[in-house]
Backbone as a printed PyTorch tensor [residue, N CA C, xyz], in Angstrom:
tensor([[[ 23.6480,   3.9840, -15.8110],
         [ 23.9440,   5.3070, -16.7220],
         [ 25.5270,   5.6290, -16.3150]],

        [[ 25.6350,   6.1580, -17.2170],
         [ 26.7650,   6.3860, -17.9100],
         [ 27.5590,   8.0750, -16.9130]],

        [[ 28.6360,   8.2920, -16.8350],
         [ 29.1990,   9.3040, -16.1600],
         [ 28.6880,  10.5740, -16.8570]],

        [[ 28.2570,  11.4170, -15.8020],
         [ 27.8420,  12.5530, -16.1250],
         [ 29.4010,  13.7140, -15.9220]],

        [[ 29.5410,  14.7040, -16.7770],
         [ 30.6170,  15.2560, -16.6370],
         [ 30.0070,  17.0540, -16.5830]],

        [[ 30.3750,  17.1330, -15.5750],
         [ 30.0000,  18.9940, -15.7310],
         [ 30.6660,  19.7630, -15.8270]],

        [[ 29.9480,  20.5460, -16.9200],
         [ 30.6010,  21.7440, -17.5820],
         [ 31.2340,  22.5540, -16.7340]],

        [[ 32.2070,  23.4760, -17.3270],
         [ 33.0050,  24.6310, -16.9020],
         [ 31.9230,  25.9430, -16.6980]],

        [[ 31.6310,  26.5000, -15.5780],
         [ 31.1320,  27.6770, -15.3640],
         [ 31.6170,  28.8200, -15.6890]],

        [[ 31.7370,  29.3220, -16.9220],
         [ 32.1750,  30.1730, -17.6160],
         [ 31.6620,  31.4030, -17.2690]],

        [[ 30.5650,  31.7340, -16.7060],
         [ 29.6660,  32.6340, -16.2180],
         [ 30.3590,  33.1430, -15.0400]],

        [[ 30.6270,  32.6260, -13.9680],
         [ 31.6430,  32.6390, -12.5710],
         [ 33.1600,  33.1440, -12.9740]],

        [[ 33.9630,  32.6330, -14.0330],
         [ 35.1300,  32.9250, -13.9300],
         [ 34.8340,  34.1810, -15.2060]],

        [[ 34.1950,  34.7260, -15.8760],
         [ 33.9600,  36.0820, -16.0920],
         [ 33.9840,  37.0310, -15.8290]],

        [[ 32.5310,  36.6940, -14.5560],
         [ 32.6170,  37.4470, -13.1020],
         [ 33.9010,  37.7050, -12.3480]],

        [[ 34.5670,  36.5450, -12.0080],
         [ 35.6490,  37.0890, -11.3520],
         [ 36.5610,  37.7340, -12.3110]],

        [[ 36.7890,  37.5820, -13.5050],
         [ 37.8600,  38.8630, -14.0420],
         [ 37.6260,  40.1860, -13.9380]],

        [[ 36.3450,  40.3740, -14.0120],
         [ 35.7350,  41.5080, -14.0330],
         [ 36.0960,  42.1260, -12.8650]],

        [[ 35.1730,  41.3050, -11.8890],
         [ 35.7420,  41.8560, -10.2790],
         [ 37.2970,  42.4290, -10.1680]],

        [[ 37.9330,  41.3540, -10.9480],
         [ 39.8220,  41.8030, -10.7070],
         [ 40.1690,  43.1240, -11.1020]],

        [[ 39.6900,  43.0850, -12.3980],
         [ 39.8220,  44.3650, -12.9840],
         [ 39.1420,  45.1440, -12.1490]],

        [[ 38.0340,  45.5580, -11.8290],
         [ 37.1510,  46.5940, -10.8770],
         [ 38.1110,  46.8270,  -9.5780]],

        [[ 38.5140,  46.0940,  -8.9320],
         [ 39.3720,  46.1820,  -7.9920],
         [ 40.2410,  46.8290,  -8.1420]],

        [[ 41.2390,  46.5260,  -8.9860],
         [ 42.3170,  46.9420,  -9.5860],
         [ 42.1450,  48.6040, -10.1010]],

        [[ 40.8260,  48.6410, -10.6860],
         [ 40.9250,  50.1590, -10.9520],
         [ 40.5470,  51.1990,  -9.4050]],

        [[ 39.8920,  50.7350,  -8.8340],
         [ 39.2160,  51.1410,  -7.1990],
         [ 40.3130,  51.4510,  -6.5400]],

        [[ 41.5170,  50.5900,  -6.4680],
         [ 43.0670,  50.6050,  -5.7600],
         [ 43.8410,  51.4210,  -6.2760]],

        [[ 43.9460,  51.3090,  -7.6400],
         [ 44.5740,  52.6700,  -8.2830],
         [ 44.1950,  54.0030,  -7.9780]],

        [[ 43.0480,  54.1050,  -8.0510],
         [ 42.4720,  55.3450,  -7.5400],
         [ 42.8780,  55.9260,  -6.5180]],

        [[ 42.4900,  54.7750,  -5.4320],
         [ 42.9550,  55.1720,  -3.8450],
         [ 44.5510,  55.3440,  -3.6780]],

        [[ 45.2910,  54.9590,  -4.7410],
         [ 46.4680,  55.2930,  -4.8090],
         [ 47.5100,  54.4620,  -4.1070]],

        [[ 47.1310,  52.9820,  -3.7950],
         [ 47.8110,  51.6640,  -3.7990],
         [ 47.9870,  50.8680,  -5.0290]],

        [[ 48.9010,  51.6940,  -5.9220],
         [ 49.2140,  51.0930,  -6.9180],
         [ 50.2390,  49.5740,  -6.7800]],

        [[ 51.2110,  49.2000,  -5.7300],
         [ 51.8020,  48.2750,  -6.0570],
         [ 51.1520,  47.2600,  -5.3250]],

        [[ 50.1830,  47.5880,  -4.4210],
         [ 49.1110,  46.4410,  -4.0800],
         [ 47.8810,  45.8390,  -5.0930]],

        [[ 47.6130,  46.9200,  -5.6530],
         [ 46.4450,  46.8630,  -7.0310],
         [ 47.5900,  45.5100,  -8.3630]],

        [[ 48.7730,  46.3280,  -8.7260],
         [ 49.2380,  45.1520,  -9.4540],
         [ 49.4620,  43.4620,  -8.8430]],

        [[ 49.7690,  43.7150,  -7.5940],
         [ 50.1700,  42.4660,  -6.7210],
         [ 48.9710,  41.6110,  -6.6760]],

        [[ 47.8210,  42.0100,  -6.4130],
         [ 46.2810,  41.5220,  -6.3050],
         [ 46.0620,  41.2120,  -7.6550]],

        [[ 46.1250,  42.1310,  -8.5190],
         [ 45.5350,  41.6430,  -9.8560],
         [ 46.2610,  40.6520, -10.5720]],

        [[ 47.6490,  40.6110, -10.4810],
         [ 48.2670,  39.7540, -11.0220],
         [ 48.2460,  38.2510, -10.2800]],

        [[ 48.2460,  37.9750,  -9.1470],
         [ 47.9720,  36.9490,  -8.1930],
         [ 46.8510,  36.1430,  -8.3910]],

        [[ 45.7250,  37.3910,  -8.4720],
         [ 43.7720,  36.7200,  -8.8590],
         [ 43.7060,  36.6760, -10.5040]],

        [[ 44.2870,  37.3880, -10.7820],
         [ 44.0190,  36.7360, -12.1570],
         [ 44.9720,  35.3130, -12.9910]],

        [[ 46.2370,  35.3560, -12.1680],
         [ 47.1100,  34.1450, -12.2470],
         [ 46.2220,  32.8320, -11.5310]],

        [[ 45.4700,  33.2480, -10.5600],
         [ 45.0940,  31.8360,  -9.7760],
         [ 43.5010,  31.3920, -10.8510]],

        [[ 43.0670,  32.4760, -11.4130],
         [ 42.0100,  32.0390, -11.9080],
         [ 41.9840,  31.6130, -13.8380]],

        [[ 42.9020,  31.7620, -14.1920],
         [ 43.7350,  31.7110, -15.4560],
         [ 44.2560,  29.9810, -14.9550]],

        [[ 44.8170,  29.4330, -14.2660],
         [ 45.2600,  28.6110, -14.1520],
         [ 44.3930,  27.5080, -13.5090]],

        [[ 42.9210,  28.0280, -12.7390],
         [ 42.5270,  27.2340, -12.4990],
         [ 41.3300,  26.3350, -13.7400]],

        [[ 40.9150,  27.3890, -14.6950],
         [ 40.0710,  27.7990, -15.9380],
         [ 40.7730,  26.5390, -16.7800]],

        [[ 42.2130,  27.0070, -16.7730],
         [ 43.3810,  25.8840, -18.0600],
         [ 42.9030,  24.8320, -16.8640]],

        [[ 43.2440,  24.5410, -15.9830],
         [ 43.2170,  22.8970, -15.1440],
         [ 42.0020,  22.3450, -15.4850]],

        [[ 40.3750,  22.9840, -15.7330],
         [ 39.6170,  22.5300, -15.9340],
         [ 39.5820,  22.2390, -17.5610]],

        [[ 39.7940,  23.1340, -18.3770],
         [ 39.9040,  22.8330, -19.7470],
         [ 40.6080,  21.7630, -19.8870]],

        [[ 41.2660,  21.5600, -19.4700],
         [ 42.1050,  20.5430, -19.5400],
         [ 42.0890,  19.0910, -19.4140]],

        [[ 41.1080,  18.9800, -18.0530],
         [ 40.3480,  17.8570, -17.4640],
         [ 41.5970,  17.4440, -15.9280]],

        [[ 42.0620,  18.9600, -15.4700],
         [ 42.8800,  18.3640, -14.2620],
         [ 42.0830,  18.6310, -13.0610]],

        [[ 41.1440,  19.3720, -13.2730],
         [ 40.0090,  20.2200, -12.3710],
         [ 38.7330,  19.3430, -12.9160]],

        [[ 37.6470,  18.6950, -12.2500],
         [ 36.3410,  17.6620, -12.7300],
         [ 35.3920,  17.5860, -11.7470]],

        [[ 34.4070,  17.3160, -12.1370],
         [ 33.3630,  16.6530, -11.2350],
         [ 32.4090,  15.8140, -12.1050]],

        [[ 32.8620,  14.6430, -11.7590],
         [ 31.9240,  13.7350, -12.1810],
         [ 30.8340,  13.2510, -11.2840]],

        [[ 29.7990,  12.7790, -12.3290],
         [ 28.7750,  11.8690, -11.3920],
         [ 28.3010,  11.0970, -12.0950]],

        [[ 28.2290,   9.4650, -11.3120],
         [ 27.8750,   8.3920, -11.8130],
         [ 26.8130,   7.7930, -10.6300]],

        [[ 26.7600,   6.3890, -10.8840],
         [ 26.1720,   5.5880,  -9.9470],
         [ 27.2070,   5.2690,  -8.2410]],

        [[ 28.1080,   5.7710,  -8.4140],
         [ 28.7590,   5.2920,  -7.6220],
         [ 28.6790,   6.8610,  -6.1380]],

        [[ 28.7360,   7.8690,  -7.1480],
         [ 28.2810,   9.2840,  -5.8710],
         [ 28.9330,  10.4960,  -7.2850]],

        [[ 29.6460,  11.1330,  -6.6770],
         [ 30.4390,  12.6110,  -6.9470],
         [ 31.5840,  12.0270,  -6.8370]],

        [[ 32.7900,  12.4190,  -7.9010],
         [ 33.8880,  12.5120,  -7.4110],
         [ 34.3080,  13.8890,  -8.3770]],

        [[ 35.3530,  14.3930,  -7.2930],
         [ 35.4690,  15.6020,  -7.7950],
         [ 37.3660,  15.8600,  -7.8300]],

        [[ 38.1240,  16.5850,  -8.2100],
         [ 39.3940,  16.4890,  -8.3560],
         [ 39.7270,  18.3520,  -8.5680]],

        [[ 40.4300,  18.6420,  -7.8770],
         [ 40.6990,  19.9540,  -7.4840],
         [ 42.2690,  20.6430,  -8.4030]],

        [[ 42.7240,  19.4270,  -8.7430],
         [ 43.9380,  19.6930,  -9.3500],
         [ 44.9330,  18.8620,  -8.7370]],

        [[ 44.6920,  19.1200,  -7.1500],
         [ 45.7400,  18.1930,  -6.6460],
         [ 45.1340,  16.9500,  -6.0020]],

        [[ 44.2580,  16.8800,  -5.1100],
         [ 43.3970,  15.9430,  -5.0560],
         [ 42.0360,  15.2060,  -5.1380]],

        [[ 41.8840,  13.9750,  -5.3600],
         [ 40.3550,  13.8030,  -6.0790],
         [ 39.4730,  13.1420,  -4.5000]],

        [[ 38.2820,  13.9120,  -4.8030],
         [ 37.4910,  13.2550,  -3.1650],
         [ 36.2550,  12.7340,  -3.8940]],

        [[ 35.9370,  12.3760,  -3.2510],
         [ 34.8620,  11.2230,  -3.3010],
         [ 33.2430,  11.7190,  -2.4870]],

        [[ 32.2360,  11.9070,  -2.7480],
         [ 30.8240,  11.8690,  -2.4020],
         [ 30.2770,  10.8670,  -2.5010]],

        [[ 29.8690,   9.4690,  -1.7240],
         [ 29.4000,   8.3170,  -2.1090],
         [ 27.9760,   8.8380,  -2.0690]],

        [[ 27.4900,   8.0590,  -2.8470],
         [ 26.1720,   8.0480,  -3.4480],
         [ 24.8860,   7.4620,  -2.1590]],

        [[ 25.5090,   6.5610,  -1.3770],
         [ 24.7770,   6.4590,   0.0450],
         [ 24.6410,   7.4020,   1.0540]],

        [[ 25.6940,   8.5760,   1.1220],
         [ 25.8240,   9.4690,   1.9680],
         [ 25.0710,  10.4640,   1.5460]],

        [[ 24.5360,  10.3770,   0.4110],
         [ 23.7740,  11.8800,  -0.5610],
         [ 22.0960,  12.2300,   0.1200]],

        [[ 22.1590,  13.0310,   0.8360],
         [ 20.6420,  13.3360,   1.5850],
         [ 19.9690,  13.8020,   0.2990]],

        [[ 20.3100,  14.9920,   0.1800],
         [ 19.7910,  15.8130,  -1.5080],
         [ 20.5250,  16.8740,  -2.1580]],

        [[ 20.3230,  17.1270,  -3.2660],
         [ 20.5960,  17.9600,  -4.3170],
         [ 20.0690,  19.1430,  -4.4270]],

        [[ 21.0510,  20.1260,  -3.9840],
         [ 20.3350,  21.5650,  -4.5670],
         [ 20.5960,  22.0780,  -5.5990]],

        [[ 19.5490,  22.6070,  -6.2860],
         [ 20.1920,  23.4700,  -7.6660],
         [ 19.9240,  24.5880,  -7.9060]],

        [[ 20.3980,  25.2510,  -8.3650],
         [ 20.7060,  26.8370,  -8.4630],
         [ 20.7340,  27.3770,  -9.6200]],

        [[ 19.5490,  27.9090, -10.4800],
         [ 19.5450,  28.3570, -11.3940],
         [ 20.0890,  30.0660, -12.2140]],

        [[ 21.3660,  29.2720, -13.2280],
         [ 22.1930,  30.5730, -13.6540],
         [ 21.8870,  30.6330, -14.9100]],

        [[ 21.2060,  31.3560, -15.4190],
         [ 20.6340,  31.8000, -16.9410],
         [ 20.2990,  30.2770, -17.3340]],

        [[ 20.3200,  29.1660, -18.3990],
         [ 19.6940,  27.9910, -18.5920],
         [ 20.2320,  27.0820, -17.9820]],

        [[ 21.1130,  27.0550, -17.1350],
         [ 22.0430,  25.6120, -16.6210],
         [ 21.7800,  25.9670, -15.1590]],

        [[ 22.1240,  24.8300, -14.4420],
         [ 22.1420,  24.7140, -12.8990],
         [ 23.3930,  24.5230, -12.1970]],

        [[ 23.7270,  25.0510, -11.0540],
         [ 24.9060,  24.9370, -10.1960],
         [ 24.6270,  24.3150,  -9.1690]],

        [[ 25.3260,  23.0350,  -8.8600],
         [ 24.3010,  21.9570,  -8.1710],
         [ 25.4640,  22.0460,  -6.7130]],

        [[ 24.3070,  21.6040,  -5.7100],
         [ 25.3150,  21.5570,  -4.1400],
         [ 24.4590,  20.2540,  -3.3640]],

        [[ 25.3250,  19.6710,  -2.8220],
         [ 25.4320,  18.0580,  -2.6810],
         [ 25.3240,  18.2680,  -0.7800]],

        [[ 23.6550,  17.9060,  -0.0820],
         [ 23.4760,  18.1510,   0.9200],
         [ 24.0200,  16.4660,   1.5450]],

        [[ 24.7120,  15.8850,   2.4300],
         [ 25.1460,  15.3600,   2.7640],
         [ 24.1510,  14.6330,   4.1020]],

        [[ 23.9420,  13.3790,   4.1540],
         [ 23.1420,  12.9330,   5.4310],
         [ 23.7700,  13.7120,   6.6510]],

        [[ 25.0810,  13.9000,   6.9410],
         [ 25.7040,  14.7520,   7.9190],
         [ 25.3420,  16.0490,   8.0720]],

        [[ 24.3110,  16.9760,   7.3970],
         [ 24.2150,  18.0660,   6.9770],
         [ 25.4560,  18.9120,   6.6820]],

        [[ 26.4860,  18.4880,   6.4700],
         [ 27.9320,  18.7860,   5.2480],
         [ 26.8490,  19.2570,   3.9680]],

        [[ 27.3330,  20.7460,   3.9710],
         [ 27.0240,  20.5710,   2.1610],
         [ 28.0080,  20.7090,   1.3320]],

        [[ 28.2580,  20.4260,  -0.2620],
         [ 29.2640,  20.2990,  -0.7380],
         [ 28.9770,  21.1080,  -2.1170]],

        [[ 29.4470,  22.4510,  -2.2530],
         [ 28.8070,  23.2550,  -3.4300],
         [ 30.1780,  23.1880,  -4.5260]],

        [[ 29.8500,  23.3170,  -5.8140],
         [ 30.4090,  23.2920,  -7.0720],
         [ 30.0730,  24.6050,  -7.8010]],

        [[ 30.1270,  25.7310,  -7.3330],
         [ 30.2040,  26.8910,  -8.2250],
         [ 30.7820,  26.9600,  -9.4820]],

        [[ 32.0580,  26.4580,  -9.7560],
         [ 32.6280,  26.5300, -10.7310],
         [ 32.3520,  25.3990, -11.9000]],

        [[ 31.0230,  24.8600, -11.9110],
         [ 30.6150,  23.8510, -12.4960],
         [ 29.5240,  24.2370, -12.7550]],

        [[ 28.8670,  23.5170, -13.7170],
         [ 27.6070,  23.4930, -14.5650],
         [ 26.7690,  22.4910, -14.6830]],

        [[ 25.6120,  22.1380, -14.5400],
         [ 25.1120,  20.8830, -14.8750],
         [ 23.9220,  21.1950, -15.6110]],

        [[ 22.9770,  20.4310, -16.4550],
         [ 21.8810,  20.6710, -17.0090],
         [ 20.8410,  19.7180, -16.1530]],

        [[ 19.7530,  20.5540, -16.4400],
         [ 18.1730,  19.8020, -15.6620],
         [ 18.1300,  18.8470, -15.9910]],

        [[ 18.0470,  18.0440, -17.4340],
         [ 17.9240,  16.3970, -17.0930],
         [ 19.2150,  15.9650, -16.2490]],

        [[ 20.1480,  16.2140, -16.1730],
         [ 21.3800,  15.7150, -15.5930],
         [ 21.2920,  15.9700, -14.2680]],

        [[ 20.6370,  16.8980, -13.6950],
         [ 20.2640,  16.5620, -12.1700],
         [ 18.8680,  15.8120, -11.5200]],

        [[ 18.5020,  15.6900, -12.4260],
         [ 16.9580,  14.6880, -12.2120],
         [ 17.5580,  13.3500, -12.5760]],

        [[ 18.3730,  13.0340, -13.3390],
         [ 19.2940,  12.0270, -13.7030],
         [ 19.3450,  11.0190, -12.2920]],

        [[ 20.4540,  12.1860, -11.9670],
         [ 21.4180,  12.0290, -10.3850],
         [ 20.4140,  12.0330,  -9.2160]],

        [[ 19.3620,  12.8180,  -9.1880],
         [ 18.6560,  12.5090,  -7.9730],
         [ 17.6800,  11.2230,  -8.1270]],

        [[ 17.4410,  10.9740,  -9.5190],
         [ 16.6610,   9.2440,  -9.1030],
         [ 17.6980,   8.2380,  -9.1260]],

        [[ 18.7380,   8.3680,  -9.5100],
         [ 20.1770,   7.6520,  -9.1070],
         [ 20.4140,   6.9940,  -7.8080]],

        [[ 20.2520,   8.5520,  -6.9830],
         [ 20.7960,   8.3890,  -5.6220],
         [ 19.1800,   8.4160,  -4.7320]],

        [[ 17.7430,   8.1580,  -5.3590],
         [ 16.8460,   8.4740,  -4.4850],
         [ 17.1830,   9.3210,  -3.8560]],

        [[ 17.2020,  10.9890,  -4.1780],
         [ 17.2710,  11.7660,  -3.0290],
         [ 16.1520,  12.8450,  -3.6420]],

        [[ 15.6920,  13.9310,  -3.2780],
         [ 15.0410,  15.0870,  -3.6560],
         [ 15.9180,  16.2480,  -4.1360]],

        [[ 15.5300,  16.9130,  -5.0230],
         [ 16.0670,  17.6770,  -5.8830],
         [ 15.9440,  19.2190,  -5.1800]],

        [[ 16.3320,  19.9540,  -4.5210],
         [ 15.9710,  21.3200,  -3.7780],
         [ 15.9600,  22.3710,  -4.8760]],

        [[ 15.3630,  23.4150,  -4.9310],
         [ 15.1680,  24.3230,  -5.7980],
         [ 14.6500,  24.4830,  -7.2580]],

        [[ 14.0590,  23.3370,  -7.1880],
         [ 13.2970,  23.2570,  -8.5910],
         [ 11.6160,  23.0590,  -8.2140]],

        [[ 10.8850,  23.8560,  -8.3650],
         [  9.3700,  23.7230,  -7.9010],
         [  8.8160,  22.1390,  -8.5960]],

        [[  7.7400,  21.6800,  -8.4620],
         [  7.0900,  20.3920,  -8.2590],
         [  6.7650,  20.9150,  -9.7570]],

        [[  6.3450,  21.9680, -10.5520],
         [  6.0450,  21.6770, -11.9730],
         [  7.5650,  21.5260, -12.8260]],

        [[  8.2350,  21.7260, -12.2260],
         [  9.5720,  21.7340, -12.9290],
         [ 10.4910,  19.6160, -12.9030]],

        [[  9.8050,  19.1280, -11.8110],
         [ 10.4220,  18.1630, -12.1900],
         [  9.4290,  17.0660, -12.1240]],

        [[ 10.4220,  16.0990, -13.2720],
         [  9.4230,  15.4280, -14.0470],
         [  9.1340,  13.6150, -13.0950]],

        [[  8.0530,  13.2460, -12.8710],
         [  7.5400,  12.3540, -12.2270],
         [  8.2310,  11.0500, -12.9020]]])
């Protein structure tokens, strides 16, 4: 199996920016002008830096036969394939957000990344683990 590179979750980044604008409007209407400006500038800067880092490959999530590797912009973290107990799939429009459940009952979620249905199935087969969140009619045997 070659490496599966998860895609950027444009939906979540868009929602995050819309919520920042709404927060700005609410705080302005409540009279907190300085707080509104500081929060919206910091929030927008964080969101845009995170998005730009994902676009240029400084942040990523890869799935391969060894497991999951993800880089948050500062450090690279690994979830080894033999530690994975299950994959959880949450459908967002026509793609899926994946959460990895480890054998230690710890869960690692990747909300800013999307993966296709077929790629989740390939990963689950590779790690011999179930995919939670898909009905039996959706899972290929």
